[in-house]
N, C-alpha and C positions, 0 to 999 in steps of 0.2 A: 423514433426517440429511444437514448435510452435513458435508466436508471442504477447506479451503481447507490449500490446502500452497504455500507460498513455494520464491524460491527465489533466488541472482544480486544478493543482498549481499557484503560484503566489505570490503577496505580499499583508498581513495583516495586522494592529498594535497588540500589545499583546491586545489578552481577546476576537478577532475572528474567524470568522469559516473559513473554505472550505471545499470541498467536494472533492476530488481525483476521476476517475475513471480513472480504466481496461478493456479494453477489447484483449482478448485471440485471437488470430485469426490459422486457422492452421490446427494439427491433434486432436482433442480437446477433442473427447476419451475416455482418460485412463488420463485426468485430473487427480490429485488425490488431490489438493488444490492447490490456491495461495496466493499467501497472500503478506505485503507492508513490505520492509526494509529501512534504512536509513539510509545517510552517512554525518555524520556532517564537514563544513571544518574540517583539517587536525584530524579526526578520522575514525575508521572503522564503516564501514557497519555494522546495528544492527537490530534486528527484530523486527518491531514495532505490527504489527499482524497480525493475521494467521484464515483464513479457510480452511473445508474440503468440500471434498463432500457428510458426512451425516450432514454438517455443524456445526460442534464443530470449536468456536474461540478460539483463542489465545491471549495473551496481553503484550506487552510489561511492568512494571509495572509503565511504568514513563507514562506512558499514557492513565492508568489504568481511566475509569467513565470520560471519555474526549471525546476520540474517540472510532465510532463506525466501524467496518467493518461486508460488507456485500454483498449479492448476488444477480444480478438478477436468474429469472427464469432458462433461458439459463444456469448457472450457467459456462456460461466462460466470465461475466461480475463478476467484483470486484470492491464497493465501498469503503474509507475510509472517513469519516465525521469525520470531527476534528475540536471538539470544542472548548474554551477557552481557542485559542495559547499562548505558551508564547516565549521567544526569542529560549530558545536552544532547537527550534522545529525545528527552522529552516537545514536546509538541502536539498541536493538532496533524493527525494523520487522516489524507484524502487518497481515494480508491479514483481509477480517471481508466476510462476507458474509452479505443481510440480510434476510428473508420476513416477511409476517402477524406477527407477535407471539414471531420469535425472531429469534439470528444468530449466529450460530457463530463462531471464532478461531484462524488459525492458529498454528503454535509459534511464529512468529518467527523473523525475519534474523536477526545481525548488520549494522550498519552503522555502517563506523570513516574518518570523517577526519582526517586528520593533514594539519597545518597546518602 
C-alpha cells in the first residue's frame, strides 16, 4: 500500500504563487507515475499534471506555462509549482500515486486564490 501526503496549500492573491509537495510512503518500488488532480467547488476532479518514472510530464491545458510538476531524486516526492494563480485555480488539490493496476490518493490540500 502507498500513502501520499500533501502539503503546501493555502490562501493567495491572484497573480501569486504556491508550491505543493507530496511525499509517498509505503510500498514504493513499483510506482509508475505520480500526479496532481484538483476538484473545484461543485465540479468533478480533474487532472492538473502528472510525471512518470521516466520523467515524462502531462499538463492540463488550463495550467500549461503556469504550473510545473517536478520530482525529487528519490522519486517518491513530487512538487507542483504554481505561478500566476487565478481565482479559477481555487480547488482541493489531491496527490495521486499510480502503479500496475492500482492508484492511491492523498487527503487533499485546499488552495484558494482571491481576486
